[in-house]
N, C-alpha and C positions, 0 to 999 in steps of 0.2 A: 110634179112640182106642187108645193104647198105654199100658199100665200095666207099665212095664219091670221094676219091682221084683217084681211078682207074675207076670211073664211071661204077661200076659193081653192079648189083642187083641180089641177090640170094633168090629164093623162095624155100621153102620146102613144096611141095604139098601133101596133104592127098589123099590117093588112092580113098576113097569114094567121097569126095567133088569135086575132079578134074578129075574124070573118068579115073583112071589108066587103061591102056590097059591090064594089067595083073590081076588086082584085083578088078576092078569096079563091083559094083552090083547095082541093082535097086530094091527098095522095091516093093512088090507085091501089097500092099494097096496103092491106089491113084497113080498108076503107071504112068499115063500120066502126072500128075503134076510133079512128080519126074524126069521123063525123060526130060521134058522142063526145069526144074530148073537146072539139072546137065549139060545139053547142054549149057544153058546160062552161067554157070560158066566157061566152057571151052572157049566159045566165048569171054567172058570178059578177060580171061587169054591171049588169042591170041591178043586181042585188046591192052591190057596193054603192052605186049611184043613189038608189032609194034610201039606203041607210044614211048616207051623207046628207042628202036633202032633208031627211027627217030630223037631222041634228042641226039644221039651218046652215049647211054648207052648200055652195054652188059647185057643180061639177062641170068641167069643160073637157070634152074629148076631142082630140086632134088626131087625124090619121097620118101615118108616117109619110104618105105621098102628098099631103097638102103643101101648098106653097108656104115657105117659112115666113115670109113677110105677112101674108094674109093670116096665118095662124097667130103670129105675134100681135097683129092688130086685134084679133078676137080676144086674146088674153088681156091686152091692154084695156079694151072696152069692158070686159068682165070685171077687171080690177077697179076701174073707174065707177062702175055701177055699185060695187060692193064696198067701196071705201067709206069708212065711217065719217060722218060729219065731224069736223073739228072746230 
């Protein structure tokens, strides 16, 4: 999700594809390939975060397993912090 006025980007990361520290798994078949693929996903995420931050955007990442109300509260707080003064 992009909140352009506040310069905030929110990603909802899947536990499998983004290597959640609580729920990540690696398939047994073709394990080396999957490890490299999943590590590359995480590296791409960090690179994306760094590029957005360098361009004065905030990045908020939410895990798919997070409580929806708590995640929404985090998004609301980030929007409030970034909202331009009117």
